C-alpha positions as CSV (number, residue, x, y, z in Angstrom):
1,E,0.0,0.2,0.0
2,D,3.1,2.2,0.0
3,P,3.8,4.4,-2.7
4,P,6.1,3.5,-4.7
5,S,9.7,5.2,-4.0
6,P,11.1,8.0,-6.1
7,T,13.0,7.3,-8.8
8,T,15.9,9.7,-10.8
9,D,15.5,10.5,-14.3
10,T,18.4,8.7,-16.3
11,A,17.7,10.2,-19.7
12,A,17.9,13.8,-18.1
13,F,21.0,12.7,-16.6
14,S,22.7,11.4,-19.6
15,T,22.2,14.7,-21.0
16,C,23.4,16.6,-18.6
17,C,26.9,13.9,-18.8
18,F,27.2,15.2,-22.4
19,A,26.4,18.4,-21.4
20,A,29.2,18.5,-18.6
21,A,31.6,16.7,-20.1
22,R,31.5,19.5,-23.3
23,Q,31.7,22.3,-20.8
24,S,34.8,20.3,-18.9
25,G,36.8,19.6,-22.4
26,A,36.0,15.8,-21.8
27,R,33.5,13.4,-23.7
28,V,31.5,10.5,-22.7
29,T,33.2,7.1,-23.4
30,R,30.2,5.0,-22.2
31,S,26.4,6.5,-21.4
32,P,24.5,5.7,-17.9
33,S,24.0,2.5,-17.3
34,P,23.9,0.1,-13.9
35,P,27.6,-1.4,-13.0
36,Y,25.4,-4.5,-12.2
37,A,21.9,-4.5,-13.8
38,G,19.3,-5.1,-11.3
39,V,21.3,-4.7,-8.2
40,A,23.2,-1.5,-7.9
41,S,21.2,1.7,-6.4
42,F,22.8,3.8,-9.0
43,V,24.2,4.1,-12.6
44,Q,27.8,5.4,-13.7
45,A,28.6,7.2,-16.7
46,I,32.1,7.4,-17.8
47,I,33.8,10.3,-19.0
48,E,37.5,10.9,-20.8
49,M,39.4,13.3,-19.3
50,A,42.8,14.9,-19.8
51,G,43.7,12.6,-16.6
52,G,42.4,9.6,-17.3
53,E,38.6,8.4,-17.0
54,V,36.1,9.6,-14.2
55,A,32.9,8.1,-13.4
56,L,30.1,10.1,-12.9
57,L,27.5,8.2,-10.1
58,L,23.9,9.0,-10.2
59,N,21.7,7.1,-7.3
60,L,18.3,6.1,-8.8
61,T,16.2,7.2,-6.1
62,H,17.6,10.4,-5.0
63,P,19.0,13.3,-8.0
64,W,22.5,13.0,-5.7
65,V,25.8,12.7,-7.9
66,T,29.2,12.4,-7.5
67,C,32.4,11.2,-9.3
68,A,34.5,8.0,-8.4
69,A,37.1,5.7,-10.1
70,P,35.4,3.8,-12.9
71,L,33.7,0.9,-11.2
72,S,33.8,-2.8,-13.3
73,E,31.3,-5.6,-12.1
74,L,34.2,-6.9,-9.7
75,D,34.2,-3.6,-7.8
76,M,32.1,-3.5,-5.0
77,M,32.9,-0.3,-3.4
78,P,33.6,3.1,-5.2
79,R,36.6,4.6,-4.5
80,F,35.1,8.5,-5.1
81,V,37.6,11.2,-6.6
82,D,37.2,14.7,-7.3
83,A,36.8,16.5,-10.3
84,P,35.9,19.8,-9.9
85,K,34.9,20.6,-13.5
86,L,32.5,18.2,-13.7
87,L,30.9,18.5,-10.5
88,E,30.7,21.9,-11.2
89,A,28.9,21.7,-14.4
90,F,26.3,19.5,-12.3
91,R,25.7,22.3,-9.6
92,S,25.0,24.6,-12.7
93,F,22.1,22.1,-13.9
94,G,20.4,22.9,-10.5
95,A,18.5,19.7,-10.4
96,Y,21.3,17.6,-8.4
97,V,23.0,17.2,-4.8
98,V,26.7,17.3,-6.0
99,L,28.7,15.2,-3.2
100,T,32.7,15.8,-3.2
101,S,34.8,13.0,-2.6
102,A,35.2,14.3,1.1
103,Q,31.4,14.4,1.8
104,A,30.7,10.7,0.2
105,E,34.0,9.8,2.7
106,S,32.0,11.0,5.7
107,P,31.0,8.9,8.0
108,L,27.2,8.3,7.8
109,T,25.6,9.8,11.1
110,E,22.0,8.9,11.9
111,E,20.8,13.0,11.1
112,M,22.1,12.1,7.7
113,T,19.3,9.3,7.3
114,R,16.5,11.6,8.1
115,G,13.7,11.5,5.8
116,L,14.7,8.5,4.3
117,A,12.1,6.0,3.5
118,P,11.7,3.2,5.7
119,E,12.6,0.6,3.8
120,E,16.1,2.6,2.7
121,L,16.7,2.6,6.8
122,E,16.1,-1.1,6.9
123,E,18.7,-1.9,4.7
124,I,21.2,0.7,6.2
125,R,20.2,-1.0,9.7
126,H,20.8,-4.4,7.9
127,W,24.2,-3.6,5.8
128,R,25.7,-0.9,8.1
129,P,27.4,1.6,5.9
130,R,30.3,3.6,7.2
131,R,30.2,6.0,4.8
132,L,27.9,8.3,3.2
133,G,28.8,7.3,-0.1
134,D,28.0,3.6,0.8
135,A,24.7,4.6,1.6
136,V,24.1,6.2,-1.6
137,Y,26.1,4.4,-3.9
138,N,25.8,0.3,-3.1
139,F,25.2,-3.3,-4.3
140,W,21.9,-4.1,-1.7
141,D,19.4,-4.1,-3.9
């Protein structure tokens, strides 16, 4: 009887990835897709920048974006990195909460979980993520 969880617009995210890449002098080499189809709480787009590849991650429930090293199907936890130009472009779009690597790496606190849906809180109690980024970008689903 509960309403469905909100979902983010991955098509809009894809459009924003291409725009952010253009603004940053980079290029999208892989459009948004889940690293593990059906079990990831996020999608990643791969961006090729002058210094190498960066993954832009979007949570599938909340419009939260961050950068990480590209994840393969063997990676279970993102390694968060900063790509200031990409993150600034996403901030300028006004539709996303942009997390820096320091924010994603910060310890998850009870205050941060206020307002989450009961099923999200149950997952957090079960899996006990230590970082905010572990709670937002995970393979629990």
